C-alpha positions as CSV (number, residue, x, y, z in Angstrom):
1,M,0.1,-0.1,-0.1
2,K,1.8,3.3,-1.2
3,E,0.4,6.6,0.2
4,S,-0.2,9.7,-2.6
5,F,2.9,11.3,-0.7
6,G,5.0,8.4,-1.9
7,T,5.6,6.6,1.9
8,D,5.7,3.1,1.5
9,W,3.5,1.6,4.5
10,S,3.3,-1.7,3.3
11,S,6.0,-3.4,5.6
12,P,7.1,-1.6,9.2
13,P,10.1,0.6,9.9
14,G,12.5,-0.8,11.8
15,G,13.1,-1.2,15.4
16,K,10.1,-0.9,17.8
17,M,6.6,-1.6,17.7
18,S,4.8,-1.5,21.3
19,W,6.7,0.0,24.3
20,P,5.2,-2.2,27.7
21,E,7.5,-0.9,29.5
22,L,5.1,2.6,29.5
23,L,2.3,1.6,31.5
24,G,1.6,3.0,34.4
25,V,3.8,6.3,33.1
26,T,2.0,10.2,32.5
27,A,1.2,10.6,28.6
28,E,3.2,13.1,28.5
29,E,6.0,11.4,29.8
30,A,6.0,8.3,27.0
31,E,5.1,10.5,24.1
32,R,9.1,12.1,25.5
33,K,10.3,8.8,25.7
34,I,8.6,7.1,22.2
35,K,9.7,10.7,20.5
36,E,13.9,9.7,21.6
37,E,13.2,5.9,20.6
38,K,11.4,7.3,17.1
39,P,11.0,11.3,16.4
40,E,9.6,10.6,13.5
41,L,6.1,9.0,15.0
42,K,2.5,10.9,15.5
43,I,1.8,10.0,19.1
44,H,-2.2,10.8,20.1
45,I,-2.9,10.5,22.8
46,I,-6.2,9.0,23.9
47,P,-8.7,10.3,26.9
48,P,-10.9,7.7,28.7
49,N,-14.0,6.5,26.7
50,S,-13.1,8.0,23.6
51,M,-14.1,6.2,20.2
52,V,-11.1,6.0,17.5
53,T,-10.7,5.1,14.3
54,M,-10.1,1.0,12.9
55,D,-7.2,2.7,10.2
56,Y,-3.9,1.1,11.4
57,R,-1.4,3.4,10.7
58,L,2.3,2.6,11.5
59,D,3.1,6.2,11.2
60,R,1.1,6.5,14.6
61,V,0.7,5.1,18.6
62,R,-2.1,5.8,20.3
63,L,-1.8,6.7,23.8
64,F,-4.4,5.1,26.2
65,V,-4.8,7.0,29.1
66,D,-7.1,6.9,33.0
67,E,-8.9,9.3,34.6
68,S,-5.3,10.2,36.3
69,G,-3.5,10.9,32.7
70,K,-1.7,7.9,32.9
71,V,-0.7,4.8,29.7
72,A,-3.5,2.3,30.4
73,Q,-3.2,0.1,27.3
74,E,0.7,-0.8,25.8
75,P,1.0,1.9,23.5
76,R,1.8,0.2,20.0
77,L,2.3,1.1,15.7
78,G,-0.8,1.3,14.2
């Protein structure tokens, strides 16, 4: 699959695809750590009970947070 802007998203980029060690940290800390490793990724912070699209994007990491703003699900590409 190729996007119109020429980026090939048919295979994952090298390196990590998930960050289980970030469970329980603040969204800001998780975003900082992910950006240190993969600065090209877009980070989306998702509040509790929010709806999200079902599309799979290898340039995105969603941070699902709890009421206190801490990461509640393992962050992963997609």
